N, C-alpha and C positions, 0 to 999 in steps of 0.2 A: 504494499498503501504505502501511496504516496507520502513523504514525511507531513509535506503542507496539509494534507488533508489529517491525517493521523495531530495534527496540534487544529487544526479545527473542533473535532473530534472532541477530543483532553478538553481543550478551552469550554465546549458548548457543554458537556455531561459536568464540567465543574462549575458555571453559572449556573445550571439544572439543580445543582445539588447545594446550591448557596441559596437562592430562590426559596428552597422547599421546605431548609431550615430541619431537615431529620438525621443529618448526620453531622456529629458535632464540626465546625469551620476550622480547625486543626486539624481534622481528619482529611475530611477533603483539599485541604493546602499538601499536605506532605503525601497523600494518594496522585497529586499534579506530579511531584517529581519522579514518583518511581515510576507510573505511571510515562514518564517522557523517558525514561532507564529505561524500562522493561520492551516499549518499542520501538528503540534503536533511533529514537530520533535526538536524544542527548546522551553524551560518555559518561560515568558516574561521576564525575569532580564535575562537569555543568550541573547533574542533574540536580548536585547536592550541594550547589557550590552557595547557595543562598546564606546557611546557615551557619556563614564566615562575610557574609558579607557586608562590609563596613556600615551601610544602613542598619541593618538589625543588631548592628552591637551598643550603635547611636542609641538605639528605641531602650533597647533594655539599657543603658545607661543613667537613659532621662528618667525613666521608674523612676531609678536610687533617687535624684536628684529634686522630684517631684514628689517621692517617701520622704525625704529631710526638710521640703519648704512646708511642705506638711506638717510631719512632726512638731519639729521646733516651733509651732501656730506663727509659722511668715506667714501662711493662708489664709489666717484664720483673723491676725492682722490685717490684710489686704481686704478679707471680707468684711472685715468689720470697717474701714472705709470706705470700701464701694456702699452699704447700704447707708452708712450717714451720710451719700453724698448725693443717694438713688434713690431711699428708704425703702420700698418693700414693697413700692406696686412695679408689676413689671415689665412698664415701658421701659419708663426710667432705668429701671436694672440692665436691661437687655440692650437699650444705647449704651447705657454705659460702658455693660461687659465686652462686648463687639467689637466698640472702638478704643477702648485697652487692648483684643489683642490681634486684632488687625494693626495697630502702632504699634506693637512688639515685638507680631510675627515679620514683621518691616524690615528687622534688625536679630533674626537668631531662627527664622526659615519658620516652616507651619507646624511639621513635626516636636521643634524645640516649645512653640509657645504654646502648644492646644496640652504638649506632656503639665507644663508647667502648669497651666490657668483651669487643666482639671479638675486638679481640689479646691483651687476657690470658686468654682463655678456648682461646686455641693455644694460650700456650706454656705454660699449667698442662699444659693437654692432653698436650702433646710432654712434658713436663718427671714425669708422673705416671704414661706408656705407656698415654695413655686415647686411643681413634680419636675425633678433633674431633668427628665426626658425633654421640658419643655424648653432647656440651657443648651444641651449637649452638643447637640447636633448647628445649632444656632452659632455655638463657639469655633467647630470645626469650620460650618462656612463661611465665616466672619475672620478664621486663619486665613484661605481661600484665597478670600479677597481683597487680602492684608502684602498677601503676597509680592502683592504687584506697585507697591508703593517706595520699591529701593530694590537694588539690584542682589542683596544679599536676601530678600525677601524668599527663594528657592531658589537651587539648584539650576534649573530651568532659564530664568530672566540670565543666569552668566552665560549658558548656554546658548543662545540665541545672542548675544551681544557682541557676542567673540564670532556665529558666524554671519552677523551683518556686517561685521570688520570683514569677513573672508571672505565675501561676496562684493569687494569692491568701495562697502556705503562705509557708513562708521560705527564705532560702537555703540548703543545707547550710553547715556550716562545714570549716574548711579538711583540720584534723585526724577530722572524721566519719563519713569516707567510711572509715577503717580498722577502722572497727567492723564491714563486710561485706569490707575489703580484707587484714586479721588471716588467718580462716579459706578465705578465698582463694591467699595464699601459704602455708597451710602444709597444703591441701589438694593445691597444685600439685608444692611441693616433694615431699610424699611420692607423686605415680602416680612424679615424675619418677622417683624411687630405687625404687619398687616394678615400674613396667613400664619403663624405659628400656634394660638390657641386653637384652630380650627382643622387644621395639617398634619400635626407634632401627636405622638399616646401620652398618653396623661399617664407617666407609671414612672416610681422612686424607686433611687438604687435602696438594695439591701442595706450597703453600709454608710447612709450619707451621716455626716458627723449630727455629734450633740450640741445642743447649742446650750452652752455654761452656762448664762444667762436665765434662763428661762427653767432650767435643770437646778440653779438652787434657791431662785427660787417657790418652783415646785414643793426642795426641800423643809424648802423653812415655814412652809405651810403645812405641809402632812407631822412632818416634827416639834409641832410650836415650837420652833428656836428662833431667839434677836437674830437680826441682819450680820451680827458679826458674830455669830456660832459657825457659818456656815459660810466659808471664804475660802474661793478656787484663787491661785494665782501661779506665778510660773515656777516655785518651790514646795507648795504646799497644795493639799484638796480632800476631799471627801470622797469617798464610795462608799454604797450603801449594797450589804449585802445578807444571807436569808442564813440560817441555820438549816444543814439539809438532816435528814433522818440518819440515824448510827453515830453523830458527828461525837465527839469528846467534850466539845462545848453544853452539849445538854449536861441540862444540871447545876453548870454554875452561875456563881449569885452573879450579879452583873448592876449598874449603876452607873449613872453619867457623870461622865466628866474622869473615869476611871482609866488606867495604862491598859491595855491587852496585857497577856501574862510576856509576849516578848521584848518591854516596854515602848515599846515605837510607835504604837497606834494609839489614838485616844479616844473613848466611846463616848460618842455625843447624846443618841437617842437613841434609844429603842421600841418597836412596835409591836405588835399582837392582834395581829388584823388591822384593825382598824383606831384599835384603842393606843395611843403612847401610853408606854410605862416611864412612871414621875415618880417621886419622892424617894422611901432608900433603896430601889431596886426591887431586880426581881430573879426570881428563877429559869435562866431557858430552858425554850420549848422547843421541837420539829415545830422548823416556819418562824420562828417570830426573825424582823430583822431589825439588822444593827445600819448604824449611819458610824461611819469610824473617822476619825481625820488622821491626819502624818504629810510625810513626804509622802511624792510620787513613786519615788523609788522605794520605800519602805511600804509602801500601801502594792503596790504589785506583786512586794516579794512575799508581804505577809497572808494576800489573797489569796494565790499560785492554787491550794493545795484544795481540792473542789469535795474529796472526802468533811474536808471542815468545813467550809460554806462556797455558798453560789453564789457570785458576783452579780450584782443585775446591770452595773455599766462597770466595764473595765475601765483600770484608772490608767491603761495605757490608751482609748479611745477618750477617757475624758482629757489627757494631759495635750494630745494635739489637737483640744480646742483652743486653750488659752494661747492668747495671743502674744509670742515674742517669747516663747517659754526659753527650754532650757535646749542651747546649743544652737539660737538663733542666729546670733554675730555671727557664726562661724561660715551656719548653713547663708545668709547675703554676702559673705565675704568668699566664697569658694563659689557662687553662681553668680557675683559680680564678676568677679578673673572668666566664668567659664564664657557669660553675654560676650567680654571684651574679645577673648577670642574668636566666638565665631563670626563674631562684625567683621576682625582685620585680618578673620583668614591664615594667621600667619602657621599655624599645624590643624589636619584637618578634622571635620568637624564628630566623627566617628571616635579620634584618640583627644579632640579636648574634653566628651562624654563620659569617655574611661578617665583620665587624670581625674575630673570633678566626680563620680560617682566612686573611684578609690580615696580620695581627700577628705571626702564626706564620710567615709568609712574606719577610717582612722585616726580622725578628730574626733570621735566617738560618738556624732551623731547621729547615724544609722547601723545598727550592727549588721554584721555578717546575715544572720537570722534573718532580720526585717527585709534586709535588703532583698536576699531573696523571694522570698514572701513577696518583696513590691510589685515585681516585675510581670507585668500582663503577660504568661504564657501565652497563653492563644494567640494572646497580637502577634508576639515574637515569632511563635511557631507558622501563625497564618505570611505572617510576610514572607519570614523566611525559604515556604514552601512553594510562595509565586513567582518571585523573581527568576524562577530557571523558564517560567514561562512566557519571560518578557523575552532571555534568550532564547528560546527555541523559536520562535516570532522569528526573531532578526536571524538566524542563523539558517532557518531555513528555506527562508525566500520568503516565508506568508506576507512578512510589511513589504517587501519591496513588490509583490504581486499585485497591494489591494494598492499599494500605491502607485504603479503603473496605471490601472485601472482609472485611478481618478485623475490622472494628466492623458490620459487619454479622453474622457469625458469632457472635462475644459480645458481643453490646448485650443480651443478658436475663440471663447468664451471670452467676455470683456472679463477686465479685471477686478467688477465687485465677486463677479458669479465665478470665476476661480479665488479670490479669497473665502467668499462663504464657503465652496466644494471643502478648500483648506481647513478652516474652521469645523465646520463638521467632520471631519474624517478623522481630528485631531479628538472632537468632544467624543466621536464612537469610542474610539479606540483607548480612552484614557479612561474610560469607565471599565473598563476589562486589563488594562498592565500600566505598567509605570506609568505615569506621567511624564516621569525623566525617559523612560526609554523610549516610550513615545514620543511626545518633541525629539528627540534623534534619530526619527525612524523621520519622522514629517518634514525634517530642518532642509533636507537636499532638491526635495521634493518642491516645498513651498518658493525657493532657491530657484529650481529650473524654472517654474509657473513665470514668476518676475524675472524672467531675463526673456520666455517665450514672447509674452507680454511685450513687453519694451518698458515694465515700471519697477520703479524702484523694489527693493527687496524689504525694505525699511517697514509696508504700511501687513504689506505676508507675514512675518519678522513676529510684527508685533499681535498680528491679531491671532499669529500661531500660539503664544505665547498668554494669551490669552483663556484659551479656548485650554492651550497646557493647565491653567490654574481653574476650570472648573468641575475637575472630578471629582464629582458630591453624587452622581447617582447608585452606588457600592458601597459597601463598606470595606471595597479590598481594593479600590481605588489607589488611595493615599494612605499609609499608615496613621495619620490622624484621622480622618474615617474611622479605621480600626479602634482606636483607644479611647473612643467614645461606644463603643456599640456594649462592652459590657455595663459599665455604668448607670450607661443611661434606659440600660435592660431594651435598645432597638432591637428590630427585627430588619431584616436584609431591605423588604419591601417597603419598612419606612423611610432608607434613600430615596430609593426609586419617586415614591410619591411627596415625599416636602423637595423632593429635589429638582424639577422638570421645567419651575419656574424659574430657578436659578437660573438653570444651564440655556431657559430663553432667554435672560435676561446677559450674559455672560456673549453669547453670538449674538444680538444685537449692537453691543459693543464693541467685540472684533468684528462684525461688518460695517458695522454700517459707522460706527464715531471713530475708529481710530483711523479707515482715512482724510479725516477731519482735521486730526494729527498730522497726519505721516501721511501726506498725500501723493499716490500713486506717479505722478509727473515728475 
């Protein structure tokens, strides 16, 4: 069987599997790599190359950086600032988060900004009472639009700028992309505000962070405590535990203000059902609830044994909701240096991410066990498994076949029709394979069409760049789309339904607006 036909069959089967959502995404992705090897399309090295790809390592490292930002309270602090400025109403929250994400994406790329802001968005959603699924896909879409604000927004911009120079024109300036990026960001935010409530699902991530202020108020009310009795800060906190059956604590006489046997924790109050146990104390029974005070480390250490107590809200989860808590300064310094290195491009992005992740582990902001737990392995395996598909598209000639047909179709038409064809084919391919790979495939076609039309290559290449940023219809289109899938509880079809209006926006901007700024003549 012809290798090109094999590639199309494997791709079609994978897309069906993704859409039906009956097979785990990671299994489908690994199956694609294995199928490409077993059918002889790729050798073993190419079929498994995704698992050593720098992009995959960069994504994994960014999850660790994201964990540090969240666990140290940097994200909680940023969430407070967003809420303070935007309130809890959906429209201001969406606008502020979208503008923040788009601006940062221009400096550190789509994947970096989405990984950094993902926990922030979950925090803001919880505090504003908005389902996280209403904000996380808009986060990814805002990042895609923001990637068009500067040269560093995405590798695609750099590829196209170099291609323009190689084609005998000139490279695009660092901020020249903003001429098309600003309309895309404004249009994207407008669509999110108008369509989000109706077209996005209303699902909440099962790991939504705790709002400490609300928790403190609730505990004071339930245990009849004064405001100064329940304090949660960077050093100390409280934890609510339940005495389980067969605990050795059953039968112990306790009273408010006493120290636990370890001497590290203080019993603030106890409840039995709806009644607060007061006075000289009581003898503990199974089912009694205790409110303990201590340092965060002591709370974690002395409540770890589930045979003794059952934790209501784990101290580690509560601790990450404290603004600018333990390790926040170290995290900010490391993250700032990472952003600086990403902006300057002194070293490759993957190396920068790995250095940042390693530094956070060595500085004891994130432990090794937490670092491994922080990585979304579904995302990592999915990206690694699908990278060989891009390789197969290029090496078998499947991409050249599509590009040749496109050239034959529009070769004699006008420049606007040719540009529309370039944008359309990029939009379609970009949903199935890496948008970077898609742009690399279509760039020579775009330059050839510009030459055939006796036109400047600049509008063709900028239109191609706009289309390359519109990888929105599938979770596998970009790593950023994948990052929000699990925490947003999204399904494959959610991307397609919500992404179509945005695709129309990118198409109109790429075909009709771009030539107004970069004329054909």
